[in-house]
KEBA-155156 format. One record per residue: x, y, z of N, C-alpha, C, O, CB in turn; residue number from 1. Coordinates in steps of 0.05 Angstrom, whole numbers, plus 5000, padded with zeros to 4 digits. Glycine has a CB too. Layout:
N
NODE,X,Y,Z,X,Y,Z,X,Y,Z,X,Y,Z,X,Y,Z,NUM
...
This chain:
248
NODE,5017,4976,5000,5000,5000,5000,5018,5025,5000,5038,5026,5014,4981,5000,5025,1
NODE,5010,5045,4985,5025,5070,4984,5023,5084,5011,5001,5087,5022,5014,5088,4962,2
NODE,5046,5093,5021,5048,5104,5047,5042,5134,5046,5053,5148,5030,5075,5100,5059,3
NODE,5023,5144,5063,5016,5172,5064,5039,5190,5074,5041,5213,5067,4992,5176,5081,4
NODE,5056,5179,5091,5078,5194,5102,5101,5194,5082,5117,5176,5081,5087,5183,5129,5
NODE,5103,5216,5066,5123,5216,5045,5151,5217,5056,5170,5210,5041,5119,5240,5027,6
NODE,5155,5225,5080,5182,5226,5092,5193,5198,5096,5217,5194,5097,5182,5242,5118,7
NODE,5175,5178,5099,5183,5151,5106,5176,5131,5084,5176,5107,5090,5172,5143,5132,8
NODE,5169,5140,5060,5162,5122,5039,5186,5105,5031,5207,5116,5025,5151,5138,5015,9
NODE,5183,5079,5031,5205,5062,5026,5212,5062,4996,5195,5066,4979,5200,5033,5035,10
NODE,5238,5057,4989,5246,5057,4961,5230,5038,4943,5224,5044,4920,5275,5050,4959,11
NODE,5223,5014,4954,5209,4995,4938,5182,5006,4929,5173,5001,4907,5205,4969,4953,12
NODE,5169,5020,4947,5143,5032,4940,5146,5053,4918,5129,5056,4901,5129,5044,4964,13
NODE,5168,5069,4920,5173,5089,4899,5177,5075,4872,5167,5085,4852,5197,5106,4907,14
NODE,5193,5054,4872,5198,5040,4847,5172,5028,4836,5167,5029,4811,5218,5017,4851,15
NODE,5155,5017,4853,5129,5006,4845,5112,5028,4831,5101,5023,4810,5114,4994,4868,16
NODE,5111,5051,4844,5094,5073,4833,5106,5082,4806,5092,5088,4787,5092,5096,4852,17
NODE,5133,5084,4805,5147,5092,4781,5140,5073,4758,5134,5083,4736,5177,5092,4786,18
NODE,5140,5047,4763,5134,5028,4742,5104,5029,4733,5098,5026,4710,5140,5000,4752,19
NODE,5086,5034,4752,5058,5037,4746,5054,5060,4727,5039,5058,4707,5041,5040,4771,20
NODE,5067,5083,4732,5064,5107,4715,5074,5102,4687,5062,5111,4668,5078,5131,4728,21
NODE,5097,5088,4685,5107,5081,4658,5088,5063,4643,5083,5066,4620,5135,5068,4660,22
NODE,5077,5043,4658,5058,5025,4645,5034,5039,4635,5024,5033,4613,5050,5003,4666,23
NODE,5024,5059,4650,5001,5075,4641,5007,5088,4614,4990,5089,4597,4993,5096,4662,24
NODE,5031,5098,4611,5038,5111,4586,5040,5092,4563,5031,5098,4541,5065,5126,4590,25
NODE,5052,5069,4568,5056,5049,4547,5029,5039,4537,5026,5034,4513,5072,5025,4558,26
NODE,5009,5036,4554,4983,5025,4546,4964,5047,4538,4940,5042,4535,4972,5008,4567,27
NODE,4973,5072,4536,4955,5094,4529,4940,5088,4503,4952,5081,4482,4971,5120,4526,28
NODE,4914,5091,4504,4897,5087,4480,4875,5108,4478,4855,5104,4465,4885,5059,4479,29
NODE,4879,5131,4491,4859,5152,4491,4841,5150,4516,4843,5130,4531,4841,5150,4466,30
NODE,4825,5170,4520,4807,5171,4543,4781,5183,4536,4779,5199,4517,4820,5186,4567,31
NODE,4760,5175,4550,4733,5185,4545,4726,5207,4564,4739,5212,4584,4713,5163,4546,32
NODE,4704,5221,4558,4695,5243,4574,4680,5233,4598,4657,5224,4596,4677,5262,4557,33
NODE,4693,5233,4621,4682,5223,4646,4687,5243,4668,4702,5262,4665,4694,5195,4653,34
NODE,4675,5238,4691,4681,5252,4716,4678,5283,4712,4692,5297,4726,4709,5246,4725,35
NODE,4660,5292,4695,4656,5320,4691,4681,5335,4683,4685,5358,4690,4645,5332,4717,36
NODE,4698,5322,4667,4723,5334,4658,4725,5330,4628,4711,5313,4616,4747,5322,4672,37
NODE,4742,5347,4615,4744,5347,4586,4768,5331,4577,4791,5341,4581,4744,5375,4576,38
NODE,4764,5308,4566,4787,5291,4557,4793,5296,4528,4812,5284,4517,4780,5262,4561,39
NODE,4779,5314,4514,4781,5316,4485,4808,5326,4475,4815,5322,4452,4759,5333,4475,40
NODE,4823,5339,4492,4848,5351,4483,4872,5335,4491,4895,5345,4486,4850,5379,4495,41
NODE,4869,5311,4501,4892,5296,4511,4907,5282,4489,4894,5269,4472,4882,5276,4532,42
NODE,4933,5283,4490,4950,5268,4472,4973,5257,4488,4980,5267,4509,4961,5287,4448,43
NODE,4985,5236,4477,5006,5222,4493,5030,5239,4500,5042,5235,4520,5015,5197,4479,44
NODE,5036,5259,4482,5059,5276,4488,5055,5294,4512,5075,5305,4522,5066,5292,4463,45
NODE,5031,5297,4521,5025,5314,4544,5036,5301,4569,5045,5316,4588,4996,5318,4547,46
NODE,5037,5275,4571,5044,5263,4596,5067,5243,4596,5077,5235,4617,5021,5250,4608,47
NODE,5076,5234,4572,5097,5215,4571,5122,5223,4586,5134,5207,4601,5103,5209,4542,48
NODE,5132,5248,4582,5157,5255,4596,5154,5256,4626,5174,5254,4640,5166,5282,4587,49
NODE,5130,5258,4637,5126,5261,4665,5123,5235,4680,5120,5234,4704,5101,5278,4670,50
NODE,5123,5213,4666,5121,5187,4679,5146,5179,4694,5146,5160,4710,5115,5165,4658,51
NODE,5167,5194,4690,5193,5186,4702,5199,5201,4728,5221,5199,4738,5215,5191,4682,52
NODE,5180,5216,4738,5185,5231,4763,5159,5230,4779,5139,5242,4771,5194,5260,4758,53
NODE,5159,5216,4802,5134,5213,4818,5126,5238,4833,5104,5239,4844,5138,5190,4838,54
NODE,5143,5259,4833,5136,5284,4846,5130,5305,4826,5137,5328,4829,5158,5293,4865,55
NODE,5116,5298,4804,5108,5316,4784,5079,5309,4775,5069,5288,4782,5127,5316,4759,56
NODE,5066,5327,4759,5040,5320,4749,5043,5295,4731,5064,5288,4722,5028,5343,4733,57
NODE,5020,5282,4727,5020,5258,4709,5025,5266,4681,5034,5249,4665,4993,5244,4712,58
NODE,5019,5291,4674,5023,5300,4646,5036,5328,4647,5040,5339,4669,4996,5301,4631,59
NODE,5042,5339,4624,5054,5365,4622,5033,5386,4629,5015,5391,4613,5067,5370,4594,60
NODE,5036,5398,4653,5016,5417,4663,5011,5440,4644,4989,5448,4638,5023,5426,4690,61
NODE,5033,5452,4635,5031,5477,4619,5017,5470,4592,5000,5485,4583,5059,5489,4614,62
NODE,5025,5448,4579,5013,5441,4553,4983,5434,4558,4966,5440,4541,5028,5417,4541,63
NODE,4978,5420,4579,4951,5411,4586,4931,5434,4586,4910,5433,4575,4951,5396,4613,64
NODE,4939,5456,4600,4922,5479,4603,4924,5498,4579,4904,5510,4571,4928,5494,4629,65
NODE,4948,5501,4568,4952,5519,4546,4935,5511,4522,4923,5527,4508,4981,5521,4537,66
NODE,4933,5484,4518,4917,5474,4496,4887,5480,4500,4873,5487,4482,4921,5443,4493,67
NODE,4878,5477,4525,4850,5483,4532,4844,5513,4529,4822,5520,4520,4844,5473,4560,68
NODE,4863,5529,4538,4858,5558,4535,4856,5566,4506,4840,5583,4499,4881,5574,4549,69
NODE,4874,5555,4489,4873,5561,4461,4846,5554,4448,4836,5568,4431,4896,5546,4446,70
NODE,4835,5532,4457,4810,5523,4445,4785,5536,4458,4767,5543,4443,4807,5493,4448,71
NODE,4786,5540,4485,4761,5549,4498,4763,5577,4510,4743,5588,4519,4755,5530,4520,72
NODE,4787,5589,4510,4790,5615,4521,4789,5615,4552,4792,5595,4565,4769,5634,4510,73
NODE,4783,5639,4563,4782,5642,4592,4754,5634,4602,4738,5651,4610,4788,5672,4600,74
NODE,4750,5609,4602,4724,5598,4610,4729,5573,4628,4752,5564,4629,4706,5590,4586,75
NODE,4708,5562,4641,4712,5538,4656,4725,5515,4640,4741,5500,4650,4686,5528,4668,76
NODE,4717,5513,4614,4729,5493,4597,4759,5498,4592,4774,5480,4586,4715,5491,4571,77
NODE,4767,5523,4595,4795,5530,4592,4812,5519,4615,4837,5519,4612,4798,5560,4591,78
NODE,4800,5511,4637,4814,5498,4659,4804,5469,4662,4806,5457,4683,4811,5513,4685,79
NODE,4792,5458,4640,4784,5430,4638,4760,5423,4656,4756,5400,4663,4807,5413,4646,80
NODE,4743,5443,4662,4717,5437,4673,4697,5437,4650,4701,5452,4630,4708,5456,4696,81
NODE,4675,5422,4652,4656,5421,4631,4636,5444,4631,4624,5450,4610,4641,5395,4632,82
NODE,4632,5456,4654,4612,5478,4655,4618,5496,4678,4631,5490,4697,4584,5465,4658,83
NODE,4606,5521,4676,4608,5540,4698,4592,5530,4722,4599,5536,4745,4597,5568,4689,84
NODE,4570,5515,4717,4554,5505,4738,4570,5486,4757,4568,5489,4781,4529,5490,4727,85
NODE,4584,5468,4745,4599,5449,4762,4622,5463,4777,4628,5456,4800,4611,5426,4745,86
NODE,4634,5482,4764,4655,5498,4777,4644,5513,4801,4655,5513,4823,4669,5517,4757,87
NODE,4621,5527,4797,4609,5543,4819,4598,5525,4841,4599,5533,4864,4587,5561,4808,88
NODE,4588,5501,4834,4579,5483,4854,4601,5475,4873,4598,5473,4897,4566,5458,4841,89
NODE,4625,5470,4862,4648,5463,4878,4655,5487,4897,4661,5483,4920,4672,5456,4860,90
NODE,4655,5511,4886,4660,5534,4903,4640,5537,4925,4647,5542,4948,4660,5560,4885,91
NODE,4615,5532,4918,4593,5534,4938,4598,5514,4961,4595,5521,4985,4566,5528,4925,92
NODE,4605,5490,4955,4610,5470,4975,4634,5477,4992,4634,5473,5016,4614,5442,4963,93
NODE,4655,5487,4979,4679,5496,4994,4672,5516,5015,4680,5514,5038,4700,5507,4974,94
NODE,4657,5537,5008,4651,5558,5027,4629,5551,5047,4626,5564,5067,4643,5583,5012,95
NODE,4615,5529,5042,4596,5519,5062,4611,5507,5086,4600,5503,5107,4577,5498,5050,96
NODE,4637,5501,5082,4653,5490,5103,4664,5511,5122,4671,5505,5145,4676,5474,5092,97
NODE,4665,5536,5113,4679,5557,5128,4658,5575,5141,4645,5591,5128,4697,5574,5109,98
NODE,4655,5572,5167,4637,5589,5183,4654,5611,5195,4660,5611,5219,4623,5572,5205,99
NODE,4661,5631,5179,4679,5652,5187,4675,5676,5168,4662,5673,5148,4709,5642,5187,100
NODE,4686,5698,5175,4686,5721,5158,4711,5738,5163,4724,5735,5184,4660,5738,5161,101
NODE,4716,5756,5144,4740,5774,5146,4766,5758,5150,4781,5763,5168,4736,5793,5169,102
NODE,4769,5738,5133,4792,5721,5134,4810,5725,5110,4801,5734,5089,4784,5691,5136,103
NODE,4835,5719,5113,4854,5719,5090,4854,5691,5078,4850,5671,5092,4883,5727,5099,104
NODE,4857,5690,5052,4858,5663,5039,4877,5662,5016,4884,5682,5003,4830,5656,5029,105
NODE,4887,5638,5012,4904,5632,4989,4890,5612,4971,4880,5591,4981,4932,5621,4998,106
NODE,4889,5618,4946,4876,5600,4926,4899,5584,4913,4914,5593,4896,4861,5617,4904,107
NODE,4901,5559,4922,4923,5542,4913,4917,5528,4887,4900,5510,4886,4929,5520,4935,108
NODE,4930,5537,4866,4923,5528,4839,4901,5545,4829,4879,5536,4823,4915,5498,4839,109
NODE,4906,5571,4827,4884,5591,4823,4873,5592,4795,4852,5602,4790,4894,5618,4830,110
NODE,4888,5581,4775,4878,5582,4748,4875,5611,4739,4893,5627,4741,4852,5567,4745,111
NODE,4851,5617,4729,4845,5644,4719,4837,5664,4741,4833,5687,4736,4822,5643,4699,112
NODE,4836,5654,4766,4827,5671,4788,4796,5671,4790,4785,5690,4800,4836,5699,4784,113
NODE,4783,5649,4781,4754,5648,4781,4743,5648,4810,4721,5657,4814,4745,5623,4766,114
NODE,4759,5637,4829,4750,5637,4856,4747,5666,4867,4729,5672,4882,4769,5621,4874,115
NODE,4765,5683,4859,4764,5711,4867,4738,5724,4856,4725,5738,4871,4789,5727,4856,116
NODE,4731,5718,4831,4706,5728,4820,4682,5718,4835,4663,5732,4839,4704,5721,4790,117
NODE,4683,5693,4844,4661,5681,4859,4658,5695,4886,4636,5701,4895,4666,5651,4864,118
NODE,4680,5701,4899,4680,5716,4924,4666,5743,4921,4650,5751,4937,4708,5719,4936,119
NODE,4674,5757,4900,4662,5783,4895,4632,5781,4888,4616,5797,4899,4677,5797,4872,120
NODE,4625,5763,4871,4598,5760,4863,4579,5753,4886,4557,5763,4887,4596,5738,4842,121
NODE,4589,5737,4904,4572,5727,4927,4577,5744,4953,4567,5737,4974,4578,5698,4932,122
NODE,4592,5765,4950,4597,5784,4972,4606,5769,4998,4597,5774,5020,4572,5800,4979,123
NODE,4625,5751,4994,4637,5736,5016,4658,5754,5029,4677,5762,5015,4649,5709,5008,124
NODE,4656,5760,5055,4674,5779,5068,4702,5766,5073,4704,5748,5089,4662,5789,5094,125
NODE,4722,5777,5060,4749,5767,5064,4768,5792,5064,4761,5813,5054,4758,5747,5041,126
NODE,4791,5788,5076,4809,5811,5079,4831,5811,5057,4840,5832,5050,4823,5810,5106,127
NODE,4839,5788,5048,4859,5787,5027,4857,5761,5011,4849,5740,5021,4887,5790,5038,128
NODE,4865,5763,4986,4865,5740,4967,4892,5739,4954,4902,5759,4944,4842,5742,4946,129
NODE,4905,5715,4955,4930,5710,4941,4926,5685,4925,4916,5665,4935,4954,5708,4961,130
NODE,4935,5686,4900,4933,5662,4883,4960,5650,4878,4981,5664,4877,4920,5669,4856,131
NODE,4961,5623,4877,4985,5609,4871,4980,5591,4846,4959,5578,4844,4995,5591,4895,132
NODE,4999,5590,4828,4997,5571,4806,5025,5565,4795,5042,5582,4795,4978,5582,4784,133
NODE,5028,5541,4785,5053,5533,4773,5056,5540,4744,5077,5541,4733,5057,5503,4776,134
NODE,5033,5547,4731,5032,5553,4703,5036,5582,4697,5021,5599,4707,5006,5543,4691,135
NODE,5057,5590,4683,5061,5618,4676,5037,5630,4661,5031,5654,4665,5086,5621,4659,136
NODE,5024,5615,4644,5001,5625,4629,4978,5632,4648,4966,5653,4646,4991,5605,4609,137
NODE,4973,5614,4668,4952,5619,4687,4959,5643,4705,4941,5659,4711,4948,5594,4704,138
NODE,4984,5645,4713,4992,5667,4730,4987,5694,4717,4977,5713,4729,5022,5664,4738,139
NODE,4995,5696,4691,4991,5720,4676,4961,5728,4674,4954,5751,4678,5003,5717,4648,140
NODE,4945,5708,4668,4916,5714,4665,4903,5721,4691,4887,5739,4693,4902,5689,4652,141
NODE,4911,5706,4713,4899,5711,4739,4906,5739,4749,4890,5753,4761,4909,5690,4759,142
NODE,4931,5748,4744,4938,5776,4751,4921,5796,4737,4912,5816,4749,4968,5780,4745,143
NODE,4916,5791,4711,4899,5810,4696,4870,5810,4706,4858,5830,4707,4900,5802,4666,144
NODE,4860,5786,4713,4832,5783,4721,4826,5793,4749,4805,5803,4754,4824,5754,4719,145
NODE,4846,5791,4767,4840,5797,4795,4853,5823,4805,4842,5836,4823,4849,5775,4812,146
NODE,4876,5830,4794,4891,5853,4805,4903,5847,4831,4913,5865,4845,4873,5877,4807,147
NODE,4904,5822,4839,4914,5813,4865,4942,5801,4862,4953,5798,4840,4896,5792,4878,148
NODE,4954,5795,4884,4980,5782,4884,4977,5753,4874,4963,5737,4887,4994,5783,4911,149
NODE,4990,5746,4853,4989,5719,4842,5018,5709,4840,5035,5722,4827,4975,5717,4814,150
NODE,5024,5687,4853,5052,5678,4855,5056,5653,4838,5040,5633,4841,5059,5672,4885,151
NODE,5076,5653,4821,5083,5629,4806,5101,5611,4824,5122,5620,4832,5098,5636,4779,152
NODE,5092,5587,4830,5107,5570,4848,5098,5541,4844,5077,5535,4832,5104,5579,4877,153
NODE,5114,5523,4855,5107,5495,4857,5097,5490,4885,5112,5489,4904,5132,5476,4850,154
NODE,5071,5485,4888,5058,5483,4914,5067,5458,4929,5066,5457,4953,5028,5482,4911,155
NODE,5077,5438,4914,5085,5413,4928,5112,5416,4942,5118,5400,4960,5088,5391,4907,156
NODE,5128,5437,4935,5155,5437,4947,5164,5465,4956,5183,5467,4972,5174,5427,4927,157
NODE,5151,5487,4947,5161,5513,4953,5151,5523,4981,5131,5512,4991,5153,5533,4932,158
NODE,5164,5542,4992,5155,5555,5017,5131,5573,5009,5133,5589,4990,5177,5572,5031,159
NODE,5108,5570,5022,5084,5583,5015,5077,5606,5034,5085,5605,5057,5061,5563,5013,160
NODE,5062,5626,5025,5054,5647,5043,5033,5638,5063,5018,5619,5058,5042,5671,5027,161
NODE,5033,5650,5086,5014,5644,5107,4987,5657,5102,4986,5679,5091,5025,5652,5135,162
NODE,4965,5644,5110,4939,5655,5108,4920,5640,5127,4927,5618,5136,4928,5654,5078,163
NODE,4897,5652,5133,4878,5638,5151,4869,5612,5138,4870,5591,5151,4854,5656,5156,164
NODE,4861,5613,5112,4851,5590,5098,4865,5586,5072,4871,5605,5058,4820,5592,5094,165
NODE,4871,5561,5065,4879,5553,5039,4856,5539,5026,4841,5524,5039,4905,5534,5040,166
NODE,4852,5544,5000,4830,5532,4984,4841,5522,4958,4858,5535,4946,4807,5553,4979,167
NODE,4832,5498,4951,4841,5486,4926,4817,5472,4913,4805,5454,4924,4864,5465,4931,168
NODE,4811,5481,4889,4789,5469,4874,4799,5458,4847,4803,5474,4828,4766,5489,4870,169
NODE,4802,5432,4845,4810,5420,4820,4839,5419,4813,4847,5407,4793,4796,5433,4798,170
NODE,4856,5432,4829,4884,5435,4822,4901,5411,4827,4924,5410,4819,4895,5458,4837,171
NODE,4890,5391,4841,4905,5366,4844,4896,5344,4825,4903,5321,4828,4902,5356,4873,172
NODE,4880,5351,4805,4867,5331,4789,4886,5316,4769,4879,5295,4759,4846,5343,4773,173
NODE,4910,5327,4764,4928,5313,4747,4955,5307,4761,4975,5300,4748,4934,5330,4722,174
NODE,4955,5310,4787,4979,5303,4802,4981,5272,4806,4961,5258,4805,4979,5317,4830,175
NODE,5005,5263,4811,5009,5235,4820,4999,5234,4849,4995,5255,4862,5038,5226,4818,176
NODE,4995,5210,4859,4987,5208,4887,5008,5219,4906,5002,5232,4926,4981,5178,4894,177
NODE,5033,5213,4900,5055,5223,4917,5054,5254,4919,5056,5265,4940,5082,5213,4907,178
NODE,5052,5266,4896,5051,5296,4895,5026,5306,4909,5027,5328,4921,5052,5306,4866,179
NODE,5004,5291,4908,4980,5300,4922,4985,5302,4952,4976,5321,4965,4956,5280,4916,180
NODE,4998,5282,4963,5005,5282,4992,5022,5307,4999,5018,5320,5019,5019,5256,5000,181
NODE,5042,5313,4981,5059,5336,4986,5043,5362,4985,5046,5379,5002,5081,5337,4965,182
NODE,5025,5363,4966,5008,5387,4962,4991,5392,4986,4990,5414,4997,4990,5384,4936,183
NODE,4977,5371,4995,4959,5373,5019,4975,5381,5044,4967,5399,5058,4944,5347,5024,184
NODE,4997,5368,5048,5014,5374,5071,5023,5403,5072,5021,5416,5092,5038,5355,5072,185
NODE,5034,5412,5049,5045,5439,5048,5024,5461,5052,5028,5480,5066,5060,5443,5021,186
NODE,5001,5456,5039,4979,5476,5043,4969,5476,5072,4964,5498,5083,4955,5469,5024,187
NODE,4966,5453,5083,4956,5451,5111,4976,5465,5130,4968,5479,5149,4951,5422,5119,188
NODE,5001,5460,5126,5021,5472,5144,5024,5502,5140,5036,5515,5157,5048,5458,5139,189
NODE,5014,5512,5118,5016,5541,5112,4992,5557,5120,4992,5582,5119,5021,5545,5082,190
NODE,4971,5544,5128,4946,5558,5137,4946,5560,5167,4959,5544,5181,4921,5544,5126,191
NODE,4931,5579,5178,4928,5581,5207,4901,5571,5217,4899,5565,5241,4932,5611,5215,192
NODE,4882,5569,5199,4855,5560,5208,4846,5534,5194,4834,5517,5207,4835,5581,5203,193
NODE,4852,5531,5169,4843,5507,5155,4848,5507,5125,4854,5527,5113,4814,5503,5160,194
NODE,4846,5483,5114,4850,5479,5085,4826,5464,5075,4819,5442,5085,4877,5462,5080,195
NODE,4813,5475,5054,4790,5462,5041,4798,5456,5012,4808,5473,4998,4765,5481,5042,196
NODE,4793,5431,5004,4800,5423,4977,4781,5402,4967,4767,5389,4983,4829,5412,4976,197
NODE,4780,5398,4941,4764,5377,4929,4782,5359,4912,4803,5367,4903,4741,5388,4912,198
NODE,4773,5334,4909,4787,5314,4893,4766,5298,4877,4742,5298,4884,4804,5296,4911,199
NODE,4775,5285,4856,4758,5267,4842,4756,5241,4858,4776,5231,4868,4769,5261,4813,200
NODE,4732,5230,4859,4728,5206,4876,4725,5181,4858,4710,5181,4839,4702,5209,4893,201
NODE,4740,5161,4864,4739,5136,4849,4765,5121,4851,4784,5129,4864,4731,5142,4821,202
NODE,4765,5099,4836,4789,5082,4835,4811,5096,4818,4804,5108,4798,4783,5055,4823,203
NODE,4835,5095,4827,4857,5109,4814,4867,5093,4790,4890,5083,4791,4879,5116,4833,204
NODE,4851,5091,4769,4859,5075,4746,4858,5092,4720,4859,5081,4698,4841,5051,4743,205
NODE,4856,5118,4723,4856,5136,4699,4884,5139,4689,4903,5139,4704,4844,5163,4706,206
NODE,4886,5142,4663,4912,5147,4650,4922,5175,4656,4946,5180,4655,4910,5142,4620,207
NODE,4904,5193,4662,4911,5221,4665,4903,5233,4692,4919,5246,4705,4898,5237,4643,208
NODE,4878,5228,4700,4867,5242,4724,4871,5226,4750,4873,5202,4750,4837,5247,4719,209
NODE,4872,5242,4771,4879,5233,4798,4854,5227,4814,4838,5246,4819,4897,5254,4812,210
NODE,4849,5203,4823,4825,5196,4838,4832,5184,4865,4852,5170,4868,4808,5176,4822,211
NODE,4816,5189,4884,4818,5178,4911,4791,5170,4921,4770,5181,4912,4832,5198,4930,212
NODE,4790,5152,4940,4768,5148,4958,4776,5162,4984,4799,5161,4992,4760,5118,4962,213
NODE,4757,5175,4997,4764,5190,5022,4779,5173,5043,4797,5184,5056,4739,5201,5035,214
NODE,4772,5148,5045,4786,5131,5065,4816,5129,5060,4831,5124,5079,4773,5104,5066,215
NODE,4824,5132,5035,4852,5129,5028,4869,5152,5039,4894,5150,5039,4856,5126,4998,216
NODE,4856,5173,5048,4871,5196,5058,4871,5198,5089,4883,5216,5100,4859,5221,5047,217
NODE,4857,5180,5102,4853,5182,5131,4880,5181,5146,4883,5194,5166,4835,5160,5140,218
NODE,4898,5164,5137,4924,5162,5150,4939,5189,5150,4950,5198,5170,4941,5140,5137,219
NODE,4938,5202,5127,4951,5229,5125,4937,5249,5143,4950,5264,5157,4950,5238,5096,220
NODE,4910,5249,5143,4896,5268,5160,4902,5264,5189,4905,5283,5204,4865,5265,5155,221
NODE,4904,5239,5198,4910,5233,5225,4938,5243,5232,4943,5253,5254,4908,5202,5231,222
NODE,4957,5239,5214,4984,5248,5219,4985,5278,5222,5001,5289,5238,5002,5239,5196,223
NODE,4969,5292,5206,4969,5322,5207,4956,5332,5233,4960,5355,5241,4955,5333,5183,224
NODE,4940,5315,5245,4925,5322,5269,4902,5341,5264,4895,5357,5282,4944,5336,5288,225
NODE,4891,5339,5241,4869,5358,5233,4842,5347,5242,4837,5323,5244,4869,5362,5203,226
NODE,4824,5365,5246,4795,5359,5249,4784,5357,5221,4787,5376,5205,4780,5380,5267,227
NODE,4771,5335,5214,4765,5329,5186,4734,5330,5181,4719,5317,5196,4776,5302,5178,228
NODE,4726,5345,5161,4699,5345,5151,4699,5337,5121,4714,5349,5106,4685,5373,5155,229
NODE,4684,5317,5114,4683,5308,5086,4654,5311,5075,4635,5303,5088,4692,5278,5083,230
NODE,4652,5323,5052,4626,5327,5039,4625,5312,5012,4644,5315,4996,4619,5357,5035,231
NODE,4604,5297,5007,4600,5282,4982,4571,5287,4972,4556,5302,4984,4605,5252,4987,232
NODE,4565,5274,4950,4537,5274,4939,4528,5301,4929,4503,5305,4927,4518,5264,4960,233
NODE,4545,5319,4922,4537,5344,4909,4542,5343,4879,4528,5356,4864,4552,5368,4922,234
NODE,4563,5329,4871,4568,5323,4843,4579,5295,4841,4592,5285,4859,4589,5344,4831,235
NODE,4572,5281,4819,4582,5254,4815,4612,5253,4814,4624,5270,4800,4569,5242,4790,236
NODE,4624,5234,4827,4653,5229,4826,4669,5253,4837,4690,5260,4826,4661,5224,4798,237
NODE,4660,5265,4859,4674,5288,4870,4669,5288,4901,4648,5280,4910,4664,5314,4858,238
NODE,4689,5297,4916,4685,5300,4944,4703,5324,4954,4723,5330,4942,4692,5275,4960,239
NODE,4694,5336,4976,4707,5359,4987,4716,5353,5016,4701,5340,5031,4689,5384,4987,240
NODE,4740,5362,5023,4751,5357,5049,4758,5384,5062,4770,5402,5050,4776,5339,5048,241
NODE,4750,5387,5088,4758,5410,5104,4776,5400,5126,4767,5385,5143,4734,5426,5115,242
NODE,4802,5408,5125,4821,5401,5146,4823,5426,5164,4836,5445,5156,4848,5392,5134,243
NODE,4811,5425,5187,4811,5447,5205,4833,5444,5226,4836,5423,5238,4784,5450,5218,244
NODE,4847,5466,5231,4867,5466,5253,4853,5462,5280,4833,5476,5285,4884,5492,5253,245
NODE,4862,5444,5296,4849,5437,5321,4852,5458,5342,4838,5458,5362,4859,5411,5331,246
NODE,4871,5477,5339,4876,5498,5359,4862,5524,5352,4868,5544,5365,4905,5503,5362,247
NODE,4843,5523,5332,4828,5548,5325,4801,5548,5338,4785,5566,5334,4826,5551,5295,248
């Protein structure tokens, strides 16, 4: 079983995961439109080079999104969601977890900065918004769209800014499992009140997308010492987690 504690992951498990990722690339035969995501733009060159590093996305992140932006523009489909409705539903569930106001937040994997627009539209009281993204294209667009501080960084490994809450919607969908653990850990350790994120729910057998069942994350949550709230049944194949700091 893959170990949630990345500091103590044994070499054999790393080799096993490495081989699984290569195998996925070798047997690539295309993918269908599932899980409320857009598979239509996927090609093998997007992810083949990334099979050789378990701490990277499953595919080329910049090409993955740049191709979608070229085809769909600055829209939910431009970040590989199928509709504005599903994107906003995820935002709605995220903020249903936070019983607070006048808080600072970091949008981890901010994309176009759509979460900032949602905050403004729904008059959610917050004191500051900072966006993080690994994609230079996304960073440029988010800065234009929000006028806020948008930082280009690797969330899995870089030192992150402090904020009351970290929020992530969809940004772990093409990470490897190992990178997902790093992402969750770093965001949780960088917030003072809590981290809210969503993931695709299901068996992790996709060639491209990252899936979990909530139970597979319990060991990590226990290690972090977080108070855990999990929400399901709002969209098919999706779940939201609120990791609340126990000293708040």
